[in-house]
N, CA, C and O atoms as CSV, one atom per row, in Angstrom:
chain,resi,resn,atom,element,x,y,z
A,1,MET,N,N,-23.365,-31.078,-8.914
A,1,MET,CA,C,-23.270,-30.447,-7.735
A,1,MET,C,C,-24.651,-29.863,-7.127
A,1,MET,O,O,-24.827,-29.213,-6.097
A,2,LEU,N,N,-25.467,-30.258,-7.992
A,2,LEU,CA,C,-26.959,-30.049,-7.513
A,2,LEU,C,C,-27.231,-31.064,-6.165
A,2,LEU,O,O,-27.880,-30.573,-5.241
A,3,THR,N,N,-26.834,-32.214,-6.061
A,3,THR,CA,C,-26.833,-33.372,-5.202
A,3,THR,C,C,-26.027,-33.177,-4.033
A,3,THR,O,O,-26.062,-34.056,-3.172
A,4,GLU,N,N,-25.354,-32.233,-3.876
A,4,GLU,CA,C,-24.342,-32.013,-2.671
A,4,GLU,C,C,-24.452,-31.306,-1.794
A,4,GLU,O,O,-23.441,-30.773,-1.337
A,5,GLY,N,N,-26.096,-30.973,-1.083
A,5,GLY,CA,C,-26.214,-30.145,-0.259
A,5,GLY,C,C,-26.614,-28.708,-0.655
A,5,GLY,O,O,-26.404,-27.710,0.034
A,6,THR,N,N,-27.147,-28.737,-1.718
A,6,THR,CA,C,-27.230,-27.157,-2.449
A,6,THR,C,C,-28.525,-26.609,-2.384
A,6,THR,O,O,-29.445,-27.387,-2.640
A,7,VAL,N,N,-28.823,-25.367,-2.080
A,7,VAL,CA,C,-30.029,-24.171,-1.723
A,7,VAL,C,C,-29.822,-23.320,-2.916
A,7,VAL,O,O,-28.772,-22.678,-2.930
A,8,ILE,N,N,-30.628,-23.196,-3.920
A,8,ILE,CA,C,-30.753,-22.380,-4.684
A,8,ILE,C,C,-32.196,-21.564,-4.424
A,8,ILE,O,O,-33.293,-22.051,-4.152
A,9,ILE,N,N,-31.890,-20.413,-4.567
A,9,ILE,CA,C,-32.614,-19.512,-4.311
A,9,ILE,C,C,-32.976,-18.242,-5.411
A,9,ILE,O,O,-32.079,-17.403,-5.494
A,10,VAL,N,N,-34.117,-18.020,-6.214
A,10,VAL,CA,C,-33.969,-17.192,-7.397
A,10,VAL,C,C,-35.231,-16.171,-6.912
A,10,VAL,O,O,-36.303,-16.751,-6.736
A,11,VAL,N,N,-35.217,-15.043,-6.732
A,11,VAL,CA,C,-36.123,-13.983,-6.323
A,11,VAL,C,C,-36.245,-12.885,-7.578
A,11,VAL,O,O,-35.416,-12.799,-8.485
A,12,SER,N,N,-37.219,-12.219,-7.472
A,12,SER,CA,C,-37.416,-11.075,-8.527
A,12,SER,C,C,-37.462,-9.899,-7.911
A,12,SER,O,O,-37.762,-9.972,-6.719
A,13,ASP,N,N,-37.213,-8.583,-8.441
A,13,ASP,CA,C,-37.389,-7.552,-7.544
A,13,ASP,C,C,-38.658,-7.055,-7.526
A,13,ASP,O,O,-39.617,-7.822,-7.451
A,14,ASN,N,N,-38.818,-5.635,-7.596
A,14,ASN,CA,C,-40.354,-5.274,-7.483
A,14,ASN,C,C,-40.920,-4.691,-8.745
A,14,ASN,O,O,-41.008,-3.492,-9.009
A,15,GLY,N,N,-41.348,-5.863,-9.603
A,15,GLY,CA,C,-42.091,-5.693,-10.473
A,15,GLY,C,C,-41.389,-5.348,-11.766
A,15,GLY,O,O,-40.247,-4.890,-11.730
A,16,GLY,N,N,-42.164,-5.590,-13.157
A,16,GLY,CA,C,-41.617,-4.954,-14.141
A,16,GLY,C,C,-41.997,-3.526,-14.581
A,16,GLY,O,O,-43.094,-3.006,-14.376
A,17,TYR,N,N,-40.768,-2.860,-15.321
A,17,TYR,CA,C,-40.770,-1.382,-15.889
A,17,TYR,C,C,-41.314,-1.392,-16.913
A,17,TYR,O,O,-40.535,-1.623,-17.838
A,18,PRO,N,N,-42.794,-1.177,-17.341
A,18,PRO,CA,C,-43.403,-1.337,-18.774
A,18,PRO,C,C,-43.083,0.076,-19.448
A,18,PRO,O,O,-43.348,0.210,-20.643
A,19,CYS,N,N,-42.607,0.979,-18.837
A,19,CYS,CA,C,-42.175,2.160,-19.564
A,19,CYS,C,C,-40.955,2.613,-20.492
A,19,CYS,O,O,-40.454,3.725,-20.662
A,20,GLY,N,N,-40.633,1.272,-21.071
A,20,GLY,CA,C,-39.179,1.399,-21.616
A,20,GLY,C,C,-39.161,0.767,-23.064
A,20,GLY,O,O,-39.583,-0.360,-23.322
A,21,ILE,N,N,-38.802,1.345,-23.659
A,21,ILE,CA,C,-38.229,0.991,-25.371
A,21,ILE,C,C,-37.728,-0.428,-25.348
A,21,ILE,O,O,-38.430,-1.344,-25.775
A,22,GLU,N,N,-36.325,-0.656,-24.774
A,22,GLU,CA,C,-36.016,-1.834,-25.068
A,22,GLU,C,C,-35.545,-2.528,-24.053
A,22,GLU,O,O,-34.694,-3.403,-24.212
A,23,MET,N,N,-36.280,-2.067,-22.368
A,23,MET,CA,C,-36.280,-3.061,-21.440
A,23,MET,C,C,-37.968,-2.856,-20.921
A,23,MET,O,O,-38.280,-2.256,-19.892
A,24,SER,N,N,-38.790,-3.394,-21.727
A,24,SER,CA,C,-40.047,-3.010,-21.267
A,24,SER,C,C,-40.581,-4.250,-20.477
A,24,SER,O,O,-40.078,-5.361,-20.642
A,25,GLY,N,N,-41.392,-4.073,-19.801
A,25,GLY,CA,C,-42.015,-5.328,-18.955
A,25,GLY,C,C,-43.546,-5.336,-18.650
A,25,GLY,O,O,-44.201,-4.298,-18.743
A,26,SER,N,N,-43.987,-6.277,-18.361
A,26,SER,CA,C,-45.364,-6.153,-17.751
A,26,SER,C,C,-45.841,-6.960,-16.443
A,26,SER,O,O,-45.326,-8.040,-16.155
A,27,ASN,N,N,-46.625,-6.505,-15.845
A,27,ASN,CA,C,-46.997,-7.429,-14.902
A,27,ASN,C,C,-48.217,-7.710,-14.776
A,27,ASN,O,O,-48.586,-7.894,-13.616
A,28,SER,N,N,-49.172,-7.831,-15.790
A,28,SER,CA,C,-50.416,-8.250,-16.343
A,28,SER,C,C,-50.423,-9.867,-15.706
A,28,SER,O,O,-49.549,-10.709,-15.911
A,29,PRO,N,N,-51.615,-10.032,-14.914
A,29,PRO,CA,C,-52.639,-9.282,-14.967
A,29,PRO,C,C,-52.900,-8.292,-13.488
A,29,PRO,O,O,-53.962,-7.808,-13.098
A,30,LEU,N,N,-51.756,-8.218,-12.964
A,30,LEU,CA,C,-51.760,-7.271,-11.556
A,30,LEU,C,C,-51.420,-6.030,-12.113
A,30,LEU,O,O,-50.879,-5.884,-13.209
A,31,ARG,N,N,-51.862,-4.823,-11.064
A,31,ARG,CA,C,-52.038,-3.647,-11.539
A,31,ARG,C,C,-50.833,-3.112,-11.324
A,31,ARG,O,O,-50.235,-3.918,-10.612
A,32,GLY,N,N,-50.079,-2.098,-11.575
A,32,GLY,CA,C,-49.178,-1.365,-10.779
A,32,GLY,C,C,-47.658,-1.751,-11.838
A,32,GLY,O,O,-47.643,-2.535,-12.786
A,33,SER,N,N,-46.568,-0.989,-11.350
A,33,SER,CA,C,-45.387,-1.544,-11.851
A,33,SER,C,C,-44.483,-0.826,-10.744
A,33,SER,O,O,-44.827,-0.204,-9.738
A,34,LYS,N,N,-43.094,-1.141,-11.303
A,34,LYS,CA,C,-41.722,-0.913,-10.532
A,34,LYS,C,C,-42.059,0.626,-9.927
A,34,LYS,O,O,-42.221,1.453,-10.825
A,35,PHE,N,N,-42.158,1.021,-8.888
A,35,PHE,CA,C,-41.841,2.558,-8.401
A,35,PHE,C,C,-43.549,2.741,-7.913
A,35,PHE,O,O,-43.922,3.812,-7.434
A,36,LYS,N,N,-44.263,1.873,-8.050
A,36,LYS,CA,C,-46.038,2.100,-7.718
A,36,LYS,C,C,-46.176,1.366,-6.295
A,36,LYS,O,O,-45.222,0.835,-5.725
A,37,TYR,N,N,-47.504,1.407,-5.790
A,37,TYR,CA,C,-47.679,0.871,-4.523
A,37,TYR,C,C,-49.120,-0.290,-4.816
A,37,TYR,O,O,-49.909,-0.769,-4.000
A,38,GLN,N,N,-49.026,-0.459,-6.325
A,38,GLN,CA,C,-50.022,-1.670,-6.223
A,38,GLN,C,C,-49.549,-2.892,-6.350
A,38,GLN,O,O,-48.319,-2.912,-6.294
A,39,GLU,N,N,-50.132,-4.097,-6.525
A,39,GLU,CA,C,-49.557,-5.353,-6.353
A,39,GLU,C,C,-48.444,-5.678,-7.415
A,39,GLU,O,O,-47.339,-6.179,-7.202
A,40,GLY,N,N,-48.976,-5.289,-8.577
A,40,GLY,CA,C,-47.589,-5.319,-9.581
A,40,GLY,C,C,-46.284,-4.676,-9.234
A,40,GLY,O,O,-45.283,-4.692,-9.950
A,41,ALA,N,N,-46.372,-4.241,-8.333
A,41,ALA,CA,C,-44.714,-3.979,-8.010
A,41,ALA,C,C,-44.264,-4.623,-6.878
A,41,ALA,O,O,-43.059,-4.557,-6.634
A,42,PHE,N,N,-45.383,-5.557,-5.744
A,42,PHE,CA,C,-45.015,-6.291,-4.786
A,42,PHE,C,C,-45.077,-7.798,-4.841
A,42,PHE,O,O,-44.495,-8.641,-4.159
A,43,LEU,N,N,-45.934,-7.913,-5.829
A,43,LEU,CA,C,-46.317,-9.472,-5.971
A,43,LEU,C,C,-45.539,-10.001,-6.966
A,43,LEU,O,O,-45.860,-9.976,-8.155
A,44,VAL,N,N,-44.177,-10.648,-6.380
A,44,VAL,CA,C,-43.157,-11.138,-7.405
A,44,VAL,C,C,-43.077,-12.382,-7.409
A,44,VAL,O,O,-43.709,-12.857,-6.465
A,45,LEU,N,N,-42.493,-13.277,-8.164
A,45,LEU,CA,C,-42.324,-14.431,-8.246
A,45,LEU,C,C,-40.770,-15.292,-7.667
A,45,LEU,O,O,-39.780,-14.573,-7.537
A,46,GLY,N,N,-40.694,-16.139,-7.486
A,46,GLY,CA,C,-39.461,-16.418,-7.023
A,46,GLY,C,C,-39.674,-17.979,-6.481
A,46,GLY,O,O,-40.778,-18.458,-6.220
A,47,PHE,N,N,-38.243,-18.766,-6.349
A,47,PHE,CA,C,-38.200,-20.332,-6.228
A,47,PHE,C,C,-37.233,-20.372,-5.257
A,47,PHE,O,O,-36.319,-19.586,-5.009
A,48,VAL,N,N,-37.600,-21.503,-4.693
A,48,VAL,CA,C,-36.356,-22.393,-3.780
A,48,VAL,C,C,-35.980,-23.733,-4.075
A,48,VAL,O,O,-36.840,-24.612,-4.016
A,49,TYR,N,N,-35.017,-23.955,-4.331
A,49,TYR,CA,C,-34.689,-25.256,-4.673
A,49,TYR,C,C,-33.830,-26.075,-3.544
A,49,TYR,O,O,-33.139,-25.225,-2.983
A,50,SER,N,N,-33.617,-27.150,-3.065
A,50,SER,CA,C,-32.855,-27.784,-2.179
A,50,SER,C,C,-32.777,-29.031,-2.364
A,50,SER,O,O,-33.795,-29.722,-2.336
A,51,SER,N,N,-31.489,-29.583,-2.598
A,51,SER,CA,C,-31.143,-31.033,-2.826
A,51,SER,C,C,-31.469,-31.592,-1.538
A,51,SER,O,O,-31.537,-31.019,-0.451
A,52,ASP,N,N,-31.718,-33.182,-1.923
A,52,ASP,CA,C,-32.154,-33.823,-0.864
A,52,ASP,C,C,-31.094,-34.508,-0.087
A,52,ASP,O,O,-31.395,-35.305,0.802
A,53,SER,N,N,-29.774,-34.209,-0.410
A,53,SER,CA,C,-28.706,-34.721,0.222
A,53,SER,C,C,-27.635,-34.013,0.658
A,53,SER,O,O,-27.652,-32.819,0.358
A,54,GLY,N,N,-26.690,-34.416,1.292
A,54,GLY,CA,C,-25.816,-33.745,2.164
A,54,GLY,C,C,-26.260,-32.579,2.972
A,54,GLY,O,O,-27.391,-32.781,3.412
A,55,ALA,N,N,-25.755,-31.403,3.329
A,55,ALA,CA,C,-25.725,-30.172,4.240
A,55,ALA,C,C,-27.493,-30.042,3.964
A,55,ALA,O,O,-28.226,-30.191,4.941
A,56,ALA,N,N,-28.052,-29.785,2.703
A,56,ALA,CA,C,-29.253,-29.320,2.568
A,56,ALA,C,C,-30.351,-30.528,2.760
A,56,ALA,O,O,-31.499,-30.162,2.510
A,57,ALA,N,N,-30.226,-31.733,3.108
A,57,ALA,CA,C,-30.966,-32.607,3.286
A,57,ALA,C,C,-32.231,-32.327,4.411
A,57,ALA,O,O,-32.031,-31.979,5.575
A,58,GLY,N,N,-33.286,-32.508,3.929
A,58,GLY,CA,C,-34.292,-32.189,4.901
A,58,GLY,C,C,-34.647,-30.632,5.071
A,58,GLY,O,O,-35.389,-30.281,5.988
A,59,LEU,N,N,-34.346,-30.120,4.572
A,59,LEU,CA,C,-34.656,-28.718,4.456
A,59,LEU,C,C,-35.467,-28.385,4.187
A,59,LEU,O,O,-35.690,-27.331,4.784
A,60,ILE,N,N,-36.594,-28.775,3.220
A,60,ILE,CA,C,-37.759,-28.784,2.753
A,60,ILE,C,C,-38.276,-29.878,2.912
A,60,ILE,O,O,-37.616,-30.827,2.488
A,61,PRO,N,N,-39.375,-30.127,3.446
A,61,PRO,CA,C,-40.287,-31.528,3.807
A,61,PRO,C,C,-40.716,-31.723,2.572
A,61,PRO,O,O,-41.062,-30.827,1.802
A,62,SER,N,N,-40.707,-33.097,2.303
A,62,SER,CA,C,-41.631,-33.330,1.142
A,62,SER,C,C,-42.654,-33.114,0.847
A,62,SER,O,O,-43.068,-33.165,-0.312
A,63,ALA,N,N,-43.459,-32.750,2.072
A,63,ALA,CA,C,-44.787,-32.455,1.928
A,63,ALA,C,C,-45.282,-30.953,1.513
A,63,ALA,O,O,-46.428,-30.565,1.286
A,64,SER,N,N,-44.024,-30.219,1.489
A,64,SER,CA,C,-43.873,-28.912,0.824
A,64,SER,C,C,-43.276,-28.809,-0.466
A,64,SER,O,O,-43.197,-27.798,-1.164
A,65,VAL,N,N,-42.891,-29.886,-0.697
A,65,VAL,CA,C,-42.477,-29.563,-2.303
A,65,VAL,C,C,-43.543,-29.318,-3.412
A,65,VAL,O,O,-44.419,-30.105,-3.771
A,66,GLY,N,N,-43.317,-28.211,-3.826
A,66,GLY,CA,C,-44.280,-27.892,-5.121
A,66,GLY,C,C,-45.299,-27.026,-4.573
A,66,GLY,O,O,-46.278,-26.815,-5.288
A,67,SER,N,N,-45.226,-26.317,-3.067
A,67,SER,CA,C,-46.068,-25.720,-2.563
A,67,SER,C,C,-45.650,-24.043,-2.863
A,67,SER,O,O,-44.501,-23.734,-3.179
A,68,SER,N,N,-46.550,-23.220,-2.742
A,68,SER,CA,C,-46.331,-21.946,-2.777
A,68,SER,C,C,-46.422,-20.974,-1.368
A,68,SER,O,O,-47.200,-21.129,-0.427
A,69,TYR,N,N,-45.563,-20.117,-1.502
A,69,TYR,CA,C,-45.786,-19.164,-0.174
A,69,TYR,C,C,-46.102,-17.877,-0.519
A,69,TYR,O,O,-45.392,-17.127,-1.190
A,70,THR,N,N,-47.105,-17.646,-0.083
A,70,THR,CA,C,-48.138,-16.150,-0.227
A,70,THR,C,C,-47.896,-15.495,0.743
A,70,THR,O,O,-48.766,-14.682,1.053
A,71,GLY,N,N,-46.537,-15.575,1.686
A,71,GLY,CA,C,-46.756,-14.510,3.005
A,71,GLY,C,C,-45.669,-13.219,2.594
A,71,GLY,O,O,-44.906,-13.089,1.637
A,72,LEU,N,N,-45.916,-12.496,3.562
A,72,LEU,CA,C,-45.135,-10.972,3.126
A,72,LEU,C,C,-43.755,-11.221,3.560
A,72,LEU,O,O,-43.460,-11.632,4.682
A,73,MET,N,N,-42.773,-10.906,2.453
A,73,MET,CA,C,-41.473,-11.250,2.878
A,73,MET,C,C,-41.015,-9.747,1.810
A,73,MET,O,O,-41.583,-9.266,0.829
A,74,HIS,N,N,-39.766,-9.353,2.539
A,74,HIS,CA,C,-38.894,-8.024,2.188
A,74,HIS,C,C,-37.732,-8.485,2.011
A,74,HIS,O,O,-37.332,-9.391,2.743
A,75,HIS,N,N,-36.912,-7.951,0.977
A,75,HIS,CA,C,-35.401,-8.363,0.690
A,75,HIS,C,C,-34.580,-8.573,1.744
A,75,HIS,O,O,-33.664,-9.394,1.680
A,76,VAL,N,N,-34.846,-7.800,2.893
A,76,VAL,CA,C,-34.100,-7.794,4.089
A,76,VAL,C,C,-33.996,-9.042,4.966
A,76,VAL,O,O,-33.004,-9.445,5.574
A,77,ASP,N,N,-35.137,-9.537,4.910
A,77,ASP,CA,C,-35.204,-10.707,5.444
A,77,ASP,C,C,-34.239,-12.295,4.988
A,77,ASP,O,O,-34.178,-13.322,5.664
A,78,TRP,N,N,-33.710,-12.075,3.909
A,78,TRP,CA,C,-32.961,-13.128,3.495
A,78,TRP,C,C,-31.516,-13.129,4.345
A,78,TRP,O,O,-30.858,-14.169,4.374
A,79,LEU,N,N,-31.160,-12.219,4.868
A,79,LEU,CA,C,-29.865,-12.205,5.870
A,79,LEU,C,C,-30.280,-13.102,7.118
A,79,LEU,O,O,-29.752,-14.149,7.491
A,80,SER,N,N,-31.198,-12.525,7.583
A,80,SER,CA,C,-31.959,-13.548,8.883
A,80,SER,C,C,-32.128,-15.025,8.316
A,80,SER,O,O,-31.610,-15.991,8.877
A,81,THR,N,N,-32.798,-15.112,7.302
A,81,THR,CA,C,-33.186,-16.475,6.635
A,81,THR,C,C,-31.733,-17.229,6.314
A,81,THR,O,O,-31.479,-18.359,6.731
A,82,PHE,N,N,-30.876,-16.476,5.559
A,82,PHE,CA,C,-29.883,-17.348,5.236
A,82,PHE,C,C,-28.888,-17.891,6.596
A,82,PHE,O,O,-28.192,-18.896,6.740
A,83,ALA,N,N,-29.144,-16.894,7.358
A,83,ALA,CA,C,-28.038,-16.915,8.513
A,83,ALA,C,C,-28.755,-18.364,9.399
A,83,ALA,O,O,-28.086,-19.148,10.072
A,84,THR,N,N,-30.079,-18.436,9.205
A,84,THR,CA,C,-30.553,-19.841,9.946
A,84,THR,C,C,-30.197,-20.865,9.101
A,84,THR,O,O,-29.884,-21.905,9.681
A,85,LEU,N,N,-30.153,-20.875,7.889
A,85,LEU,CA,C,-29.745,-22.207,6.926
A,85,LEU,C,C,-28.498,-22.599,7.397
A,85,LEU,O,O,-28.251,-23.799,7.514
A,86,ALA,N,N,-27.375,-21.435,7.787
A,86,ALA,CA,C,-26.077,-21.781,7.972
A,86,ALA,C,C,-26.112,-21.855,9.335
A,86,ALA,O,O,-25.054,-21.455,9.821
A,87,ASP,N,N,-27.039,-22.265,10.262
A,87,ASP,CA,C,-26.854,-22.213,11.713
A,87,ASP,C,C,-26.133,-21.169,12.255
A,87,ASP,O,O,-25.363,-21.492,13.159
A,88,VAL,N,N,-26.183,-19.815,11.897
A,88,VAL,CA,C,-25.531,-18.697,12.388
A,88,VAL,C,C,-26.447,-17.789,13.220
A,88,VAL,O,O,-27.564,-17.387,12.895
A,89,THR,N,N,-25.839,-17.563,14.240
A,89,THR,CA,C,-26.715,-16.677,15.259
A,89,THR,C,C,-26.855,-14.995,14.652
A,89,THR,O,O,-25.780,-14.570,14.228
A,90,VAL,N,N,-27.552,-14.411,14.598
A,90,VAL,CA,C,-27.693,-12.845,14.241
A,90,VAL,C,C,-28.402,-12.332,15.278
A,90,VAL,O,O,-29.420,-12.868,15.714
A,91,ASP,N,N,-27.909,-11.281,15.721
A,91,ASP,CA,C,-28.420,-10.079,16.561
A,91,ASP,C,C,-29.744,-9.431,15.947
A,91,ASP,O,O,-29.537,-8.520,15.145
A,92,ASP,N,N,-31.016,-9.750,16.192
A,92,ASP,CA,C,-32.014,-9.256,15.597
A,92,ASP,C,C,-32.287,-7.647,15.952
A,92,ASP,O,O,-33.108,-6.978,15.324
A,93,SER,N,N,-31.745,-7.294,16.689
A,93,SER,CA,C,-31.608,-5.873,17.012
A,93,SER,C,C,-30.600,-5.154,16.151
A,93,SER,O,O,-30.570,-3.926,16.228
A,94,ASP,N,N,-29.645,-5.876,15.218
A,94,ASP,CA,C,-28.997,-5.179,14.608
A,94,ASP,C,C,-29.288,-5.081,13.087
A,94,ASP,O,O,-28.712,-4.297,12.333
A,95,VAL,N,N,-30.420,-6.122,12.659
A,95,VAL,CA,C,-30.671,-6.190,11.374
A,95,VAL,C,C,-32.079,-5.906,11.317
A,95,VAL,O,O,-32.781,-6.140,12.301
A,96,ASP,N,N,-32.596,-5.391,10.185
A,96,ASP,CA,C,-34.102,-5.284,10.088
A,96,ASP,C,C,-34.992,-6.504,9.619
A,96,ASP,O,O,-36.204,-6.501,9.835
A,97,GLY,N,N,-34.259,-7.712,8.868
A,97,GLY,CA,C,-34.842,-8.469,8.386
A,97,GLY,C,C,-35.319,-9.618,9.683
A,97,GLY,O,O,-34.877,-9.677,10.831
A,98,VAL,N,N,-36.296,-10.406,9.070
A,98,VAL,CA,C,-36.796,-11.573,10.151
A,98,VAL,C,C,-36.644,-12.978,9.594
A,98,VAL,O,O,-36.951,-13.073,8.406
A,99,ASP,N,N,-36.232,-14.101,10.200
A,99,ASP,CA,C,-35.997,-15.248,9.581
A,99,ASP,C,C,-37.369,-15.872,9.138
A,99,ASP,O,O,-38.267,-16.094,9.950
A,100,GLN,N,N,-37.486,-16.180,7.593
A,100,GLN,CA,C,-38.576,-16.677,7.040
A,100,GLN,C,C,-38.355,-18.164,6.828
A,100,GLN,O,O,-39.374,-18.834,6.656
A,101,TRP,N,N,-37.284,-18.730,6.816
A,101,TRP,CA,C,-37.181,-20.298,6.536
A,101,TRP,C,C,-38.529,-21.263,6.858
A,101,TRP,O,O,-39.070,-21.975,6.012
A,102,SER,N,N,-38.942,-21.135,8.232
A,102,SER,CA,C,-39.998,-21.869,8.744
A,102,SER,C,C,-41.263,-21.878,8.038
A,102,SER,O,O,-42.044,-22.829,8.061
A,103,ALA,N,N,-41.503,-20.452,7.211
A,103,ALA,CA,C,-42.845,-20.148,6.865
A,103,ALA,C,C,-42.453,-20.758,5.218
A,103,ALA,O,O,-43.289,-21.414,4.597
A,104,ILE,N,N,-41.250,-20.480,4.709
A,104,ILE,CA,C,-41.372,-20.848,3.176
A,104,ILE,C,C,-41.189,-22.279,3.271
A,104,ILE,O,O,-41.569,-22.909,2.284
A,105,ALA,N,N,-40.657,-22.991,4.303
A,105,ALA,CA,C,-40.282,-24.464,3.893
A,105,ALA,C,C,-41.295,-25.314,4.355
A,105,ALA,O,O,-41.408,-26.502,4.054
A,106,GLY,N,N,-42.253,-24.473,5.322
A,106,GLY,CA,C,-43.428,-25.241,6.031
A,106,GLY,C,C,-44.347,-25.974,4.964
A,106,GLY,O,O,-44.127,-26.172,3.769
A,107,ASP,N,N,-45.289,-26.271,5.635
A,107,ASP,CA,C,-46.547,-27.048,4.919
A,107,ASP,C,C,-47.763,-26.519,4.739
A,107,ASP,O,O,-48.789,-27.160,4.517
A,108,GLY,N,N,-47.635,-25.037,4.858
A,108,GLY,CA,C,-48.666,-23.989,4.812
A,108,GLY,C,C,-49.300,-23.693,5.857
A,108,GLY,O,O,-50.306,-22.990,5.769
A,109,ASP,N,N,-48.887,-24.127,6.976
A,109,ASP,CA,C,-49.552,-23.868,8.478
A,109,ASP,C,C,-48.996,-22.738,9.240
A,109,ASP,O,O,-49.533,-22.164,10.188
A,110,VAL,N,N,-47.613,-22.440,8.593
A,110,VAL,CA,C,-46.873,-21.527,9.222
A,110,VAL,C,C,-47.341,-20.256,8.703
A,110,VAL,O,O,-47.313,-20.233,7.473
A,111,SER,N,N,-47.758,-19.198,9.245
A,111,SER,CA,C,-47.779,-17.728,8.581
A,111,SER,C,C,-46.576,-17.078,8.649
A,111,SER,O,O,-45.690,-17.323,9.468
A,112,SER,N,N,-46.545,-16.223,7.761
A,112,SER,CA,C,-45.341,-15.160,7.804
A,112,SER,C,C,-45.387,-14.489,8.958
A,112,SER,O,O,-46.354,-13.963,9.510
A,113,PRO,N,N,-44.001,-14.564,9.356
A,113,PRO,CA,C,-43.383,-13.955,10.650
A,113,PRO,C,C,-43.481,-12.137,10.375
A,113,PRO,O,O,-43.324,-11.337,11.298
A,114,ARG,N,N,-43.684,-11.845,9.353
A,114,ARG,CA,C,-43.797,-10.261,8.776
A,114,ARG,C,C,-45.048,-10.025,8.484
A,114,ARG,O,O,-45.599,-10.552,7.517
A,115,ASP,N,N,-45.783,-8.993,9.500
A,115,ASP,CA,C,-47.050,-8.308,8.801
A,115,ASP,C,C,-47.183,-6.862,8.416
A,115,ASP,O,O,-48.249,-6.250,8.343
A,116,GLU,N,N,-45.840,-6.325,8.150
A,116,GLU,CA,C,-45.807,-4.988,7.718
A,116,GLU,C,C,-44.350,-4.840,6.989
A,116,GLU,O,O,-43.423,-5.627,7.184
A,117,VAL,N,N,-44.303,-3.908,6.275
A,117,VAL,CA,C,-43.171,-3.311,5.688
A,117,VAL,C,C,-43.164,-1.950,5.793
A,117,VAL,O,O,-43.827,-1.159,5.123
A,118,ARG,N,N,-42.338,-1.700,6.714
A,118,ARG,CA,C,-41.961,-0.081,6.859
A,118,ARG,C,C,-41.451,0.689,6.048
A,118,ARG,O,O,-40.715,0.096,5.259
A,119,SER,N,N,-41.517,1.709,5.902
A,119,SER,CA,C,-40.618,2.695,5.169
A,119,SER,C,C,-39.792,3.355,6.218
A,119,SER,O,O,-40.175,3.338,7.388
A,120,LEU,N,N,-38.857,3.843,5.924
A,120,LEU,CA,C,-37.906,4.521,6.580
A,120,LEU,C,C,-37.939,6.099,6.616
A,120,LEU,O,O,-37.865,6.589,5.489
A,121,PRO,N,N,-38.011,6.800,7.417
A,121,PRO,CA,C,-38.617,8.356,7.372
A,121,PRO,C,C,-37.677,8.880,6.018
A,121,PRO,O,O,-36.660,8.332,5.592
A,122,PRO,N,N,-38.281,9.994,5.536
A,122,PRO,CA,C,-37.440,10.612,4.580
A,122,PRO,C,C,-35.925,10.893,5.371
A,122,PRO,O,O,-35.628,10.868,6.566
A,123,PHE,N,N,-35.158,11.155,4.201
A,123,PHE,CA,C,-33.977,11.618,4.745
A,123,PHE,C,C,-33.069,12.809,4.144
A,123,PHE,O,O,-33.504,13.266,3.087
A,124,SER,N,N,-32.132,13.267,4.533
A,124,SER,CA,C,-31.839,14.602,3.789
A,124,SER,C,C,-30.186,14.525,3.674
A,124,SER,O,O,-29.454,14.195,4.606
A,125,LEU,N,N,-29.883,14.780,2.759
A,125,LEU,CA,C,-28.281,14.731,1.941
A,125,LEU,C,C,-27.697,15.963,2.942
A,125,LEU,O,O,-28.088,17.130,2.976
A,126,LEU,N,N,-26.596,15.303,3.773
A,126,LEU,CA,C,-25.610,16.111,4.343
A,126,LEU,C,C,-24.413,16.711,3.451
A,126,LEU,O,O,-23.664,15.886,2.927
A,127,THR,N,N,-24.199,17.920,3.260
A,127,THR,CA,C,-23.115,18.355,2.842
A,127,THR,C,C,-22.394,18.789,3.731
A,127,THR,O,O,-22.801,19.290,4.779
A,128,PRO,N,N,-20.943,18.605,3.318
A,128,PRO,CA,C,-19.952,18.772,4.303
A,128,PRO,C,C,-19.599,20.198,4.646
A,128,PRO,O,O,-20.083,21.186,4.094
A,129,PRO,N,N,-18.726,20.201,5.591
A,129,PRO,CA,C,-18.902,21.728,6.177
A,129,PRO,C,C,-18.264,22.410,5.413
A,129,PRO,O,O,-17.615,21.691,4.653
A,130,PRO,N,N,-18.089,23.727,5.188
A,130,PRO,CA,C,-17.034,24.381,3.980
A,130,PRO,C,C,-15.741,24.204,4.820
A,130,PRO,O,O,-14.653,24.547,4.359
């Protein structure tokens, strides 16, 4: 199956949670953890695998195999990125994500298309009318 046009992407969420008894984690040597604003909550590992045959042939140039991507990426970027891989057009005004594929699979010369991650303004929970 891995030779038939397969793309596998494994990513982490936002850092380990070091304050648990049964599910403790460590982000060492980084500072911070889940629910914090230091790099330990935001700098996470992942990997992208692409077979070199079938529909996935040539998605990752051979010069990029084994390289690292250190650009800024948000989890909402995966929708736009997967749409690009599937050759599907997504109206950017309808989604918050940006296509990251050329930066991820690039040879290091492509910078991240994202330069910030914005927080939504606080929201209030609405109660139904009486």
